[in-house]
mmCIF entry with sequence, helices, sheets and N, C-alpha, C, O atoms, coordinates in Angstrom:
data_MODEL
# 
_entry.id   MODEL 
# 
_entity.id                         1 
_entity.type                       polymer 
_entity.pdbx_number_of_molecules   1 
# 
_entity_poly.entity_id                      1 
_entity_poly.type                           'polypeptide(L)' 
_entity_poly.nstd_linkage                   no 
_entity_poly.nstd_monomer                   no 
_entity_poly.pdbx_seq_one_letter_code       MPCQLICPNLRCRKILSVPDDARGKLVRCQHCKTMFRVPDVKREPVGAAAKGAK 
_entity_poly.pdbx_seq_one_letter_code_can   MPCQLICPNLRCRKILSVPDDARGKLVRCQHCKTMFRVPDVKREPVGAAAKGAK 
_entity_poly.pdbx_strand_id                 A 
# 
loop_
_entity_poly_seq.entity_id 
_entity_poly_seq.num 
_entity_poly_seq.mon_id 
_entity_poly_seq.hetero 
1 1  MET n 
1 2  PRO n 
1 3  CYS n 
1 4  GLN n 
1 5  LEU n 
1 6  ILE n 
1 7  CYS n 
1 8  PRO n 
1 9  ASN n 
1 10 LEU n 
1 11 ARG n 
1 12 CYS n 
1 13 ARG n 
1 14 LYS n 
1 15 ILE n 
1 16 LEU n 
1 17 SER n 
1 18 VAL n 
1 19 PRO n 
1 20 ASP n 
1 21 ASP n 
1 22 ALA n 
1 23 ARG n 
1 24 GLY n 
1 25 LYS n 
1 26 LEU n 
1 27 VAL n 
1 28 ARG n 
1 29 CYS n 
1 30 GLN n 
1 31 HIS n 
1 32 CYS n 
1 33 LYS n 
1 34 THR n 
1 35 MET n 
1 36 PHE n 
1 37 ARG n 
1 38 VAL n 
1 39 PRO n 
1 40 ASP n 
1 41 VAL n 
1 42 LYS n 
1 43 ARG n 
1 44 GLU n 
1 45 PRO n 
1 46 VAL n 
1 47 GLY n 
1 48 ALA n 
1 49 ALA n 
1 50 ALA n 
1 51 LYS n 
1 52 GLY n 
1 53 ALA n 
1 54 LYS n 
# 
_struct_asym.id          A 
_struct_asym.entity_id   1 
# 
loop_
_struct_conf.conf_type_id 
_struct_conf.id 
_struct_conf.pdbx_PDB_helix_id 
_struct_conf.beg_label_comp_id 
_struct_conf.beg_label_asym_id 
_struct_conf.beg_label_seq_id 
_struct_conf.pdbx_beg_PDB_ins_code 
_struct_conf.end_label_comp_id 
_struct_conf.end_label_asym_id 
_struct_conf.end_label_seq_id 
_struct_conf.pdbx_end_PDB_ins_code 
_struct_conf.beg_auth_comp_id 
_struct_conf.beg_auth_asym_id 
_struct_conf.beg_auth_seq_id 
_struct_conf.end_auth_comp_id 
_struct_conf.end_auth_asym_id 
_struct_conf.end_auth_seq_id 
_struct_conf.pdbx_PDB_helix_class 
_struct_conf.details 
_struct_conf.pdbx_PDB_helix_length 
HELX_P HELX_P1 AA1 ASP A 20 ? ALA A 22 ? ASP A 20 ALA A 22 5 ? 3 
HELX_P HELX_P2 AA2 VAL A 46 ? ALA A 53 ? VAL A 46 ALA A 53 1 ? 8 
# 
_struct_conf_type.id          HELX_P 
_struct_conf_type.criteria    ? 
_struct_conf_type.reference   ? 
# 
loop_
_struct_sheet.id 
_struct_sheet.type 
_struct_sheet.number_strands 
_struct_sheet.details 
AA1 ? 2 ? 
AA2 ? 2 ? 
# 
loop_
_struct_sheet_order.sheet_id 
_struct_sheet_order.range_id_1 
_struct_sheet_order.range_id_2 
_struct_sheet_order.offset 
_struct_sheet_order.sense 
AA1 1 2 ? anti-parallel 
AA2 1 2 ? anti-parallel 
# 
loop_
_struct_sheet_range.sheet_id 
_struct_sheet_range.id 
_struct_sheet_range.beg_label_comp_id 
_struct_sheet_range.beg_label_asym_id 
_struct_sheet_range.beg_label_seq_id 
_struct_sheet_range.pdbx_beg_PDB_ins_code 
_struct_sheet_range.end_label_comp_id 
_struct_sheet_range.end_label_asym_id 
_struct_sheet_range.end_label_seq_id 
_struct_sheet_range.pdbx_end_PDB_ins_code 
_struct_sheet_range.beg_auth_comp_id 
_struct_sheet_range.beg_auth_asym_id 
_struct_sheet_range.beg_auth_seq_id 
_struct_sheet_range.end_auth_comp_id 
_struct_sheet_range.end_auth_asym_id 
_struct_sheet_range.end_auth_seq_id 
AA1 1 CYS A 3  ? ILE A 6  ? CYS A 3  ILE A 6  
AA1 2 ILE A 15 ? VAL A 18 ? ILE A 15 VAL A 18 
AA2 1 LEU A 26 ? ARG A 28 ? LEU A 26 ARG A 28 
AA2 2 MET A 35 ? ARG A 37 ? MET A 35 ARG A 37 
# 
loop_
_atom_site.group_PDB 
_atom_site.id 
_atom_site.type_symbol 
_atom_site.label_atom_id 
_atom_site.label_alt_id 
_atom_site.label_comp_id 
_atom_site.label_asym_id 
_atom_site.label_entity_id 
_atom_site.label_seq_id 
_atom_site.pdbx_PDB_ins_code 
_atom_site.Cartn_x 
_atom_site.Cartn_y 
_atom_site.Cartn_z 
_atom_site.occupancy 
_atom_site.B_iso_or_equiv 
_atom_site.pdbx_formal_charge 
_atom_site.auth_seq_id 
_atom_site.auth_comp_id 
_atom_site.auth_asym_id 
_atom_site.auth_atom_id 
_atom_site.pdbx_PDB_model_num 
ATOM 1   N N  . MET A 1 1  ? -6.301  1.106   -11.591 1.00 0.00 ? 1  MET A N  1 
ATOM 2   C CA . MET A 1 1  ? -6.679  0.126   -10.583 1.00 0.00 ? 1  MET A CA 1 
ATOM 3   C C  . MET A 1 1  ? -6.036  0.537   -9.254  1.00 0.00 ? 1  MET A C  1 
ATOM 4   O O  . MET A 1 1  ? -4.827  0.767   -9.204  1.00 0.00 ? 1  MET A O  1 
ATOM 5   N N  . PRO A 1 2  ? -6.812  0.632   -8.196  1.00 0.00 ? 2  PRO A N  1 
ATOM 6   C CA . PRO A 1 2  ? -6.261  1.046   -6.900  1.00 0.00 ? 2  PRO A CA 1 
ATOM 7   C C  . PRO A 1 2  ? -5.246  0.032   -6.381  1.00 0.00 ? 2  PRO A C  1 
ATOM 8   O O  . PRO A 1 2  ? -5.355  -1.168  -6.632  1.00 0.00 ? 2  PRO A O  1 
ATOM 9   N N  . CYS A 1 3  ? -4.262  0.542   -5.653  1.00 0.00 ? 3  CYS A N  1 
ATOM 10  C CA . CYS A 1 3  ? -3.293  -0.357  -5.036  1.00 0.00 ? 3  CYS A CA 1 
ATOM 11  C C  . CYS A 1 3  ? -3.668  -0.549  -3.567  1.00 0.00 ? 3  CYS A C  1 
ATOM 12  O O  . CYS A 1 3  ? -4.258  0.334   -2.945  1.00 0.00 ? 3  CYS A O  1 
ATOM 13  N N  . GLN A 1 4  ? -3.322  -1.695  -3.034  1.00 0.00 ? 4  GLN A N  1 
ATOM 14  C CA . GLN A 1 4  ? -3.614  -1.997  -1.639  1.00 0.00 ? 4  GLN A CA 1 
ATOM 15  C C  . GLN A 1 4  ? -2.328  -1.942  -0.838  1.00 0.00 ? 4  GLN A C  1 
ATOM 16  O O  . GLN A 1 4  ? -1.306  -2.503  -1.232  1.00 0.00 ? 4  GLN A O  1 
ATOM 17  N N  . LEU A 1 5  ? -2.396  -1.254  0.297   1.00 0.00 ? 5  LEU A N  1 
ATOM 18  C CA . LEU A 1 5  ? -1.253  -1.080  1.183   1.00 0.00 ? 5  LEU A CA 1 
ATOM 19  C C  . LEU A 1 5  ? -1.658  -1.444  2.597   1.00 0.00 ? 5  LEU A C  1 
ATOM 20  O O  . LEU A 1 5  ? -2.843  -1.469  2.931   1.00 0.00 ? 5  LEU A O  1 
ATOM 21  N N  . ILE A 1 6  ? -0.674  -1.722  3.414   1.00 0.00 ? 6  ILE A N  1 
ATOM 22  C CA . ILE A 1 6  ? -0.919  -1.941  4.838   1.00 0.00 ? 6  ILE A CA 1 
ATOM 23  C C  . ILE A 1 6  ? -0.467  -0.687  5.566   1.00 0.00 ? 6  ILE A C  1 
ATOM 24  O O  . ILE A 1 6  ? 0.631   -0.186  5.323   1.00 0.00 ? 6  ILE A O  1 
ATOM 25  N N  . CYS A 1 7  ? -1.305  -0.181  6.452   1.00 0.00 ? 7  CYS A N  1 
ATOM 26  C CA . CYS A 1 7  ? -0.952  1.000   7.233   1.00 0.00 ? 7  CYS A CA 1 
ATOM 27  C C  . CYS A 1 7  ? 0.349   0.720   7.987   1.00 0.00 ? 7  CYS A C  1 
ATOM 28  O O  . CYS A 1 7  ? 0.477   -0.329  8.618   1.00 0.00 ? 7  CYS A O  1 
ATOM 29  N N  . PRO A 1 8  ? 1.322   1.645   7.930   1.00 0.00 ? 8  PRO A N  1 
ATOM 30  C CA . PRO A 1 8  ? 2.605   1.415   8.599   1.00 0.00 ? 8  PRO A CA 1 
ATOM 31  C C  . PRO A 1 8  ? 2.547   1.535   10.121  1.00 0.00 ? 8  PRO A C  1 
ATOM 32  O O  . PRO A 1 8  ? 3.501   1.157   10.801  1.00 0.00 ? 8  PRO A O  1 
ATOM 33  N N  . ASN A 1 9  ? 1.458   2.049   10.661  1.00 0.00 ? 9  ASN A N  1 
ATOM 34  C CA . ASN A 1 9  ? 1.318   2.162   12.114  1.00 0.00 ? 9  ASN A CA 1 
ATOM 35  C C  . ASN A 1 9  ? 1.179   0.753   12.693  1.00 0.00 ? 9  ASN A C  1 
ATOM 36  O O  . ASN A 1 9  ? 0.230   0.042   12.362  1.00 0.00 ? 9  ASN A O  1 
ATOM 37  N N  . LEU A 1 10 ? 2.109   0.347   13.547  1.00 0.00 ? 10 LEU A N  1 
ATOM 38  C CA . LEU A 1 10 ? 2.115   -1.020  14.076  1.00 0.00 ? 10 LEU A CA 1 
ATOM 39  C C  . LEU A 1 10 ? 0.891   -1.340  14.924  1.00 0.00 ? 10 LEU A C  1 
ATOM 40  O O  . LEU A 1 10 ? 0.567   -2.513  15.111  1.00 0.00 ? 10 LEU A O  1 
ATOM 41  N N  . ARG A 1 11 ? 0.219   -0.343  15.431  1.00 0.00 ? 11 ARG A N  1 
ATOM 42  C CA . ARG A 1 11 ? -0.999  -0.586  16.214  1.00 0.00 ? 11 ARG A CA 1 
ATOM 43  C C  . ARG A 1 11 ? -2.237  -0.675  15.335  1.00 0.00 ? 11 ARG A C  1 
ATOM 44  O O  . ARG A 1 11 ? -3.294  -1.104  15.799  1.00 0.00 ? 11 ARG A O  1 
ATOM 45  N N  . CYS A 1 12 ? -2.124  -0.283  14.090  1.00 0.00 ? 12 CYS A N  1 
ATOM 46  C CA . CYS A 1 12 ? -3.271  -0.284  13.176  1.00 0.00 ? 12 CYS A CA 1 
ATOM 47  C C  . CYS A 1 12 ? -3.181  -1.463  12.198  1.00 0.00 ? 12 CYS A C  1 
ATOM 48  O O  . CYS A 1 12 ? -3.949  -2.420  12.293  1.00 0.00 ? 12 CYS A O  1 
ATOM 49  N N  . ARG A 1 13 ? -2.224  -1.379  11.249  1.00 0.00 ? 13 ARG A N  1 
ATOM 50  C CA . ARG A 1 13 ? -1.959  -2.423  10.247  1.00 0.00 ? 13 ARG A CA 1 
ATOM 51  C C  . ARG A 1 13 ? -3.182  -2.782  9.396   1.00 0.00 ? 13 ARG A C  1 
ATOM 52  O O  . ARG A 1 13 ? -3.293  -3.916  8.930   1.00 0.00 ? 13 ARG A O  1 
ATOM 53  N N  . LYS A 1 14 ? -4.100  -1.832  9.187   1.00 0.00 ? 14 LYS A N  1 
ATOM 54  C CA . LYS A 1 14 ? -5.270  -2.068  8.338   1.00 0.00 ? 14 LYS A CA 1 
ATOM 55  C C  . LYS A 1 14 ? -4.845  -2.079  6.871   1.00 0.00 ? 14 LYS A C  1 
ATOM 56  O O  . LYS A 1 14 ? -3.870  -1.432  6.492   1.00 0.00 ? 14 LYS A O  1 
ATOM 57  N N  . ILE A 1 15 ? -5.585  -2.820  6.058   1.00 0.00 ? 15 ILE A N  1 
ATOM 58  C CA . ILE A 1 15 ? -5.344  -2.836  4.618   1.00 0.00 ? 15 ILE A CA 1 
ATOM 59  C C  . ILE A 1 15 ? -6.099  -1.662  4.013   1.00 0.00 ? 15 ILE A C  1 
ATOM 60  O O  . ILE A 1 15 ? -7.305  -1.517  4.211   1.00 0.00 ? 15 ILE A O  1 
ATOM 61  N N  . LEU A 1 16 ? -5.381  -0.829  3.275   1.00 0.00 ? 16 LEU A N  1 
ATOM 62  C CA . LEU A 1 16 ? -5.948  0.373   2.679   1.00 0.00 ? 16 LEU A CA 1 
ATOM 63  C C  . LEU A 1 16 ? -5.930  0.251   1.168   1.00 0.00 ? 16 LEU A C  1 
ATOM 64  O O  . LEU A 1 16 ? -5.014  -0.344  0.599   1.00 0.00 ? 16 LEU A O  1 
ATOM 65  N N  . SER A 1 17 ? -6.918  0.801   0.528   1.00 0.00 ? 17 SER A N  1 
ATOM 66  C CA . SER A 1 17 ? -6.973  0.849   -0.922  1.00 0.00 ? 17 SER A CA 1 
ATOM 67  C C  . SER A 1 17 ? -6.821  2.313   -1.337  1.00 0.00 ? 17 SER A C  1 
ATOM 68  O O  . SER A 1 17 ? -7.642  3.155   -0.974  1.00 0.00 ? 17 SER A O  1 
ATOM 69  N N  . VAL A 1 18 ? -5.772  2.609   -2.096  1.00 0.00 ? 18 VAL A N  1 
ATOM 70  C CA . VAL A 1 18 ? -5.520  3.983   -2.529  1.00 0.00 ? 18 VAL A CA 1 
ATOM 71  C C  . VAL A 1 18 ? -5.446  4.021   -4.052  1.00 0.00 ? 18 VAL A C  1 
ATOM 72  O O  . VAL A 1 18 ? -4.994  3.058   -4.670  1.00 0.00 ? 18 VAL A O  1 
ATOM 73  N N  . PRO A 1 19 ? -5.886  5.123   -4.665  1.00 0.00 ? 19 PRO A N  1 
ATOM 74  C CA . PRO A 1 19 ? -5.841  5.214   -6.128  1.00 0.00 ? 19 PRO A CA 1 
ATOM 75  C C  . PRO A 1 19 ? -4.408  5.281   -6.638  1.00 0.00 ? 19 PRO A C  1 
ATOM 76  O O  . PRO A 1 19 ? -3.506  5.712   -5.920  1.00 0.00 ? 19 PRO A O  1 
ATOM 77  N N  . ASP A 1 20 ? -4.204  4.855   -7.871  1.00 0.00 ? 20 ASP A N  1 
ATOM 78  C CA . ASP A 1 20 ? -2.867  4.864   -8.478  1.00 0.00 ? 20 ASP A CA 1 
ATOM 79  C C  . ASP A 1 20 ? -2.267  6.264   -8.539  1.00 0.00 ? 20 ASP A C  1 
ATOM 80  O O  . ASP A 1 20 ? -1.048  6.414   -8.453  1.00 0.00 ? 20 ASP A O  1 
ATOM 81  N N  . ASP A 1 21 ? -3.098  7.286   -8.684  1.00 0.00 ? 21 ASP A N  1 
ATOM 82  C CA . ASP A 1 21 ? -2.546  8.641   -8.778  1.00 0.00 ? 21 ASP A CA 1 
ATOM 83  C C  . ASP A 1 21 ? -2.034  9.164   -7.434  1.00 0.00 ? 21 ASP A C  1 
ATOM 84  O O  . ASP A 1 21 ? -1.490  10.267  -7.375  1.00 0.00 ? 21 ASP A O  1 
ATOM 85  N N  . ALA A 1 22 ? -2.197  8.397   -6.358  1.00 0.00 ? 22 ALA A N  1 
ATOM 86  C CA . ALA A 1 22 ? -1.672  8.783   -5.042  1.00 0.00 ? 22 ALA A CA 1 
ATOM 87  C C  . ALA A 1 22 ? -0.227  8.329   -4.855  1.00 0.00 ? 22 ALA A C  1 
ATOM 88  O O  . ALA A 1 22 ? 0.381   8.637   -3.830  1.00 0.00 ? 22 ALA A O  1 
ATOM 89  N N  . ARG A 1 23 ? 0.334   7.603   -5.821  1.00 0.00 ? 23 ARG A N  1 
ATOM 90  C CA . ARG A 1 23 ? 1.713   7.116   -5.692  1.00 0.00 ? 23 ARG A CA 1 
ATOM 91  C C  . ARG A 1 23 ? 2.677   8.290   -5.529  1.00 0.00 ? 23 ARG A C  1 
ATOM 92  O O  . ARG A 1 23 ? 2.637   9.256   -6.291  1.00 0.00 ? 23 ARG A O  1 
ATOM 93  N N  . GLY A 1 24 ? 3.549   8.186   -4.513  1.00 0.00 ? 24 GLY A N  1 
ATOM 94  C CA . GLY A 1 24 ? 4.517   9.233   -4.238  1.00 0.00 ? 24 GLY A CA 1 
ATOM 95  C C  . GLY A 1 24 ? 3.974   10.375  -3.394  1.00 0.00 ? 24 GLY A C  1 
ATOM 96  O O  . GLY A 1 24 ? 4.712   11.305  -3.067  1.00 0.00 ? 24 GLY A O  1 
ATOM 97  N N  . LYS A 1 25 ? 2.690   10.321  -3.035  1.00 0.00 ? 25 LYS A N  1 
ATOM 98  C CA . LYS A 1 25 ? 2.066   11.400  -2.265  1.00 0.00 ? 25 LYS A CA 1 
ATOM 99  C C  . LYS A 1 25 ? 1.785   10.957  -0.833  1.00 0.00 ? 25 LYS A C  1 
ATOM 100 O O  . LYS A 1 25 ? 1.784   9.766   -0.522  1.00 0.00 ? 25 LYS A O  1 
ATOM 101 N N  . LEU A 1 26 ? 1.548   11.942  0.027   1.00 0.00 ? 26 LEU A N  1 
ATOM 102 C CA . LEU A 1 26 ? 1.171   11.658  1.406   1.00 0.00 ? 26 LEU A CA 1 
ATOM 103 C C  . LEU A 1 26 ? -0.313  11.339  1.481   1.00 0.00 ? 26 LEU A C  1 
ATOM 104 O O  . LEU A 1 26 ? -1.133  12.029  0.876   1.00 0.00 ? 26 LEU A O  1 
ATOM 105 N N  . VAL A 1 27 ? -0.654  10.304  2.215   1.00 0.00 ? 27 VAL A N  1 
ATOM 106 C CA . VAL A 1 27 ? -2.052  9.936   2.453   1.00 0.00 ? 27 VAL A CA 1 
ATOM 107 C C  . VAL A 1 27 ? -2.246  9.730   3.950   1.00 0.00 ? 27 VAL A C  1 
ATOM 108 O O  . VAL A 1 27 ? -1.281  9.588   4.702   1.00 0.00 ? 27 VAL A O  1 
ATOM 109 N N  . ARG A 1 28 ? -3.498  9.717   4.366   1.00 0.00 ? 28 ARG A N  1 
ATOM 110 C CA . ARG A 1 28 ? -3.824  9.523   5.776   1.00 0.00 ? 28 ARG A CA 1 
ATOM 111 C C  . ARG A 1 28 ? -4.672  8.264   5.911   1.00 0.00 ? 28 ARG A C  1 
ATOM 112 O O  . ARG A 1 28 ? -5.653  8.087   5.190   1.00 0.00 ? 28 ARG A O  1 
ATOM 113 N N  . CYS A 1 29 ? -4.288  7.394   6.839   1.00 0.00 ? 29 CYS A N  1 
ATOM 114 C CA . CYS A 1 29 ? -5.072  6.196   7.131   1.00 0.00 ? 29 CYS A CA 1 
ATOM 115 C C  . CYS A 1 29 ? -6.403  6.637   7.733   1.00 0.00 ? 29 CYS A C  1 
ATOM 116 O O  . CYS A 1 29 ? -6.427  7.422   8.681   1.00 0.00 ? 29 CYS A O  1 
ATOM 117 N N  . GLN A 1 30 ? -7.497  6.140   7.191   1.00 0.00 ? 30 GLN A N  1 
ATOM 118 C CA . GLN A 1 30 ? -8.823  6.520   7.679   1.00 0.00 ? 30 GLN A CA 1 
ATOM 119 C C  . GLN A 1 30 ? -9.144  5.909   9.035   1.00 0.00 ? 30 GLN A C  1 
ATOM 120 O O  . GLN A 1 30 ? -10.069 6.357   9.713   1.00 0.00 ? 30 GLN A O  1 
ATOM 121 N N  . HIS A 1 31 ? -8.391  4.893   9.434   1.00 0.00 ? 31 HIS A N  1 
ATOM 122 C CA . HIS A 1 31 ? -8.658  4.215   10.707  1.00 0.00 ? 31 HIS A CA 1 
ATOM 123 C C  . HIS A 1 31 ? -7.924  4.869   11.871  1.00 0.00 ? 31 HIS A C  1 
ATOM 124 O O  . HIS A 1 31 ? -8.533  5.164   12.899  1.00 0.00 ? 31 HIS A O  1 
ATOM 125 N N  . CYS A 1 32 ? -6.607  5.101   11.717  1.00 0.00 ? 32 CYS A N  1 
ATOM 126 C CA . CYS A 1 32 ? -5.798  5.617   12.835  1.00 0.00 ? 32 CYS A CA 1 
ATOM 127 C C  . CYS A 1 32 ? -5.298  7.043   12.608  1.00 0.00 ? 32 CYS A C  1 
ATOM 128 O O  . CYS A 1 32 ? -4.712  7.644   13.508  1.00 0.00 ? 32 CYS A O  1 
ATOM 129 N N  . LYS A 1 33 ? -5.524  7.587   11.410  1.00 0.00 ? 33 LYS A N  1 
ATOM 130 C CA . LYS A 1 33 ? -5.138  8.964   11.047  1.00 0.00 ? 33 LYS A CA 1 
ATOM 131 C C  . LYS A 1 33 ? -3.632  9.168   10.874  1.00 0.00 ? 33 LYS A C  1 
ATOM 132 O O  . LYS A 1 33 ? -3.174  10.311  10.856  1.00 0.00 ? 33 LYS A O  1 
ATOM 133 N N  . THR A 1 34 ? -2.854  8.097   10.746  1.00 0.00 ? 34 THR A N  1 
ATOM 134 C CA . THR A 1 34 ? -1.414  8.204   10.502  1.00 0.00 ? 34 THR A CA 1 
ATOM 135 C C  . THR A 1 34 ? -1.172  8.680   9.069   1.00 0.00 ? 34 THR A C  1 
ATOM 136 O O  . THR A 1 34 ? -1.790  8.180   8.129   1.00 0.00 ? 34 THR A O  1 
ATOM 137 N N  . MET A 1 35 ? -0.265  9.649   8.910   1.00 0.00 ? 35 MET A N  1 
ATOM 138 C CA . MET A 1 35 ? 0.122   10.127  7.582   1.00 0.00 ? 35 MET A CA 1 
ATOM 139 C C  . MET A 1 35 ? 1.351   9.341   7.122   1.00 0.00 ? 35 MET A C  1 
ATOM 140 O O  . MET A 1 35 ? 2.283   9.125   7.897   1.00 0.00 ? 35 MET A O  1 
ATOM 141 N N  . PHE A 1 36 ? 1.346   8.916   5.859   1.00 0.00 ? 36 PHE A N  1 
ATOM 142 C CA . PHE A 1 36 ? 2.505   8.225   5.295   1.00 0.00 ? 36 PHE A CA 1 
ATOM 143 C C  . PHE A 1 36 ? 2.524   8.419   3.790   1.00 0.00 ? 36 PHE A C  1 
ATOM 144 O O  . PHE A 1 36 ? 1.507   8.749   3.178   1.00 0.00 ? 36 PHE A O  1 
ATOM 145 N N  . ARG A 1 37 ? 3.697   8.208   3.200   1.00 0.00 ? 37 ARG A N  1 
ATOM 146 C CA . ARG A 1 37 ? 3.859   8.377   1.758   1.00 0.00 ? 37 ARG A CA 1 
ATOM 147 C C  . ARG A 1 37 ? 3.642   7.042   1.055   1.00 0.00 ? 37 ARG A C  1 
ATOM 148 O O  . ARG A 1 37 ? 4.187   6.013   1.455   1.00 0.00 ? 37 ARG A O  1 
ATOM 149 N N  . VAL A 1 38 ? 2.832   7.083   -0.002  1.00 0.00 ? 38 VAL A N  1 
ATOM 150 C CA . VAL A 1 38 ? 2.582   5.891   -0.816  1.00 0.00 ? 38 VAL A CA 1 
ATOM 151 C C  . VAL A 1 38 ? 3.812   5.669   -1.691  1.00 0.00 ? 38 VAL A C  1 
ATOM 152 O O  . VAL A 1 38 ? 4.276   6.608   -2.338  1.00 0.00 ? 38 VAL A O  1 
ATOM 153 N N  . PRO A 1 39 ? 4.355   4.443   -1.728  1.00 0.00 ? 39 PRO A N  1 
ATOM 154 C CA . PRO A 1 39 ? 5.518   4.187   -2.597  1.00 0.00 ? 39 PRO A CA 1 
ATOM 155 C C  . PRO A 1 39 ? 5.192   4.537   -4.048  1.00 0.00 ? 39 PRO A C  1 
ATOM 156 O O  . PRO A 1 39 ? 4.080   4.288   -4.512  1.00 0.00 ? 39 PRO A O  1 
ATOM 157 N N  . ASP A 1 40 ? 6.153   5.111   -4.760  1.00 0.00 ? 40 ASP A N  1 
ATOM 158 C CA . ASP A 1 40 ? 5.888   5.517   -6.138  1.00 0.00 ? 40 ASP A CA 1 
ATOM 159 C C  . ASP A 1 40 ? 6.259   4.458   -7.164  1.00 0.00 ? 40 ASP A C  1 
ATOM 160 O O  . ASP A 1 40 ? 6.106   4.686   -8.363  1.00 0.00 ? 40 ASP A O  1 
ATOM 161 N N  . VAL A 1 41 ? 6.738   3.317   -6.722  1.00 0.00 ? 41 VAL A N  1 
ATOM 162 C CA . VAL A 1 41 ? 7.047   2.223   -7.644  1.00 0.00 ? 41 VAL A CA 1 
ATOM 163 C C  . VAL A 1 41 ? 5.933   1.186   -7.594  1.00 0.00 ? 41 VAL A C  1 
ATOM 164 O O  . VAL A 1 41 ? 5.386   0.890   -6.532  1.00 0.00 ? 41 VAL A O  1 
ATOM 165 N N  . LYS A 1 42 ? 5.612   0.646   -8.753  1.00 0.00 ? 42 LYS A N  1 
ATOM 166 C CA . LYS A 1 42 ? 4.581   -0.387  -8.821  1.00 0.00 ? 42 LYS A CA 1 
ATOM 167 C C  . LYS A 1 42 ? 5.266   -1.741  -8.712  1.00 0.00 ? 42 LYS A C  1 
ATOM 168 O O  . LYS A 1 42 ? 6.196   -2.035  -9.463  1.00 0.00 ? 42 LYS A O  1 
ATOM 169 N N  . ARG A 1 43 ? 4.805   -2.563  -7.775  1.00 0.00 ? 43 ARG A N  1 
ATOM 170 C CA . ARG A 1 43 ? 5.396   -3.885  -7.552  1.00 0.00 ? 43 ARG A CA 1 
ATOM 171 C C  . ARG A 1 43 ? 4.392   -4.969  -7.897  1.00 0.00 ? 43 ARG A C  1 
ATOM 172 O O  . ARG A 1 43 ? 3.180   -4.759  -7.864  1.00 0.00 ? 43 ARG A O  1 
ATOM 173 N N  . GLU A 1 44 ? 4.941   -6.155  -8.234  1.00 0.00 ? 44 GLU A N  1 
ATOM 174 C CA . GLU A 1 44 ? 4.083   -7.313  -8.462  1.00 0.00 ? 44 GLU A CA 1 
ATOM 175 C C  . GLU A 1 44 ? 3.551   -7.820  -7.129  1.00 0.00 ? 44 GLU A C  1 
ATOM 176 O O  . GLU A 1 44 ? 4.226   -7.691  -6.108  1.00 0.00 ? 44 GLU A O  1 
ATOM 177 N N  . PRO A 1 45 ? 2.353   -8.393  -7.123  1.00 0.00 ? 45 PRO A N  1 
ATOM 178 C CA . PRO A 1 45 ? 1.875   -9.035  -5.893  1.00 0.00 ? 45 PRO A CA 1 
ATOM 179 C C  . PRO A 1 45 ? 2.832   -10.151 -5.481  1.00 0.00 ? 45 PRO A C  1 
ATOM 180 O O  . PRO A 1 45 ? 3.455   -10.777 -6.339  1.00 0.00 ? 45 PRO A O  1 
ATOM 181 N N  . VAL A 1 46 ? 2.953   -10.399 -4.211  1.00 0.00 ? 46 VAL A N  1 
ATOM 182 C CA . VAL A 1 46 ? 3.893   -11.391 -3.689  1.00 0.00 ? 46 VAL A CA 1 
ATOM 183 C C  . VAL A 1 46 ? 3.624   -12.763 -4.284  1.00 0.00 ? 46 VAL A C  1 
ATOM 184 O O  . VAL A 1 46 ? 4.571   -13.469 -4.630  1.00 0.00 ? 46 VAL A O  1 
ATOM 185 N N  . GLY A 1 47 ? 2.385   -13.157 -4.412  1.00 0.00 ? 47 GLY A N  1 
ATOM 186 C CA . GLY A 1 47 ? 2.032   -14.463 -4.964  1.00 0.00 ? 47 GLY A CA 1 
ATOM 187 C C  . GLY A 1 47 ? 2.470   -14.617 -6.412  1.00 0.00 ? 47 GLY A C  1 
ATOM 188 O O  . GLY A 1 47 ? 2.865   -15.709 -6.820  1.00 0.00 ? 47 GLY A O  1 
ATOM 189 N N  . ALA A 1 48 ? 2.407   -13.553 -7.190  1.00 0.00 ? 48 ALA A N  1 
ATOM 190 C CA . ALA A 1 48 ? 2.787   -13.618 -8.603  1.00 0.00 ? 48 ALA A CA 1 
ATOM 191 C C  . ALA A 1 48 ? 4.286   -13.853 -8.747  1.00 0.00 ? 48 ALA A C  1 
ATOM 192 O O  . ALA A 1 48 ? 4.708   -14.590 -9.638  1.00 0.00 ? 48 ALA A O  1 
ATOM 193 N N  . ALA A 1 49 ? 5.085   -13.248 -7.900  1.00 0.00 ? 49 ALA A N  1 
ATOM 194 C CA . ALA A 1 49 ? 6.535   -13.434 -7.963  1.00 0.00 ? 49 ALA A CA 1 
ATOM 195 C C  . ALA A 1 49 ? 6.913   -14.861 -7.580  1.00 0.00 ? 49 ALA A C  1 
ATOM 196 O O  . ALA A 1 49 ? 7.830   -15.436 -8.165  1.00 0.00 ? 49 ALA A O  1 
ATOM 197 N N  . ALA A 1 50 ? 6.227   -15.425 -6.622  1.00 0.00 ? 50 ALA A N  1 
ATOM 198 C CA . ALA A 1 50 ? 6.525   -16.785 -6.180  1.00 0.00 ? 50 ALA A CA 1 
ATOM 199 C C  . ALA A 1 50 ? 6.171   -17.803 -7.262  1.00 0.00 ? 50 ALA A C  1 
ATOM 200 O O  . ALA A 1 50 ? 6.877   -18.800 -7.415  1.00 0.00 ? 50 ALA A O  1 
ATOM 201 N N  . LYS A 1 51 ? 5.103   -17.577 -8.008  1.00 0.00 ? 51 LYS A N  1 
ATOM 202 C CA . LYS A 1 51 ? 4.707   -18.503 -9.076  1.00 0.00 ? 51 LYS A CA 1 
ATOM 203 C C  . LYS A 1 51 ? 5.728   -18.512 -10.205 1.00 0.00 ? 51 LYS A C  1 
ATOM 204 O O  . LYS A 1 51 ? 5.988   -19.557 -10.801 1.00 0.00 ? 51 LYS A O  1 
ATOM 205 N N  . GLY A 1 52 ? 6.310   -17.348 -10.504 1.00 0.00 ? 52 GLY A N  1 
ATOM 206 C CA . GLY A 1 52 ? 7.295   -17.258 -11.573 1.00 0.00 ? 52 GLY A CA 1 
ATOM 207 C C  . GLY A 1 52 ? 8.618   -17.911 -11.219 1.00 0.00 ? 52 GLY A C  1 
ATOM 208 O O  . GLY A 1 52 ? 9.383   -18.261 -12.117 1.00 0.00 ? 52 GLY A O  1 
ATOM 209 N N  . ALA A 1 53 ? 8.907   -18.083 -9.948  1.00 0.00 ? 53 ALA A N  1 
ATOM 210 C CA . ALA A 1 53 ? 10.184  -18.650 -9.508  1.00 0.00 ? 53 ALA A CA 1 
ATOM 211 C C  . ALA A 1 53 ? 10.215  -20.166 -9.606  1.00 0.00 ? 53 ALA A C  1 
ATOM 212 O O  . ALA A 1 53 ? 11.293  -20.759 -9.550  1.00 0.00 ? 53 ALA A O  1 
ATOM 213 N N  . LYS A 1 54 ? 9.079   -20.801 -9.749  1.00 0.00 ? 54 LYS A N  1 
ATOM 214 C CA . LYS A 1 54 ? 9.041   -22.275 -9.777  1.00 0.00 ? 54 LYS A CA 1 
ATOM 215 C C  . LYS A 1 54 ? 9.451   -22.830 -11.110 1.00 0.00 ? 54 LYS A C  1 
ATOM 216 O O  . LYS A 1 54 ? 9.470   -24.047 -11.293 1.00 0.00 ? 54 LYS A O  1 
# 
């Protein structure tokens, strides 16, 4: 299942969908062409963590 990331370029900040096999690798934002590394750790969605805390 692809993971969704936000482009780290502060002028872009587009939501990107990258495949799971890209974790730990360099990717390029298709909108602004910024290169960045995809985090190699899988995290829970923010909403899921908040539901478990209640």
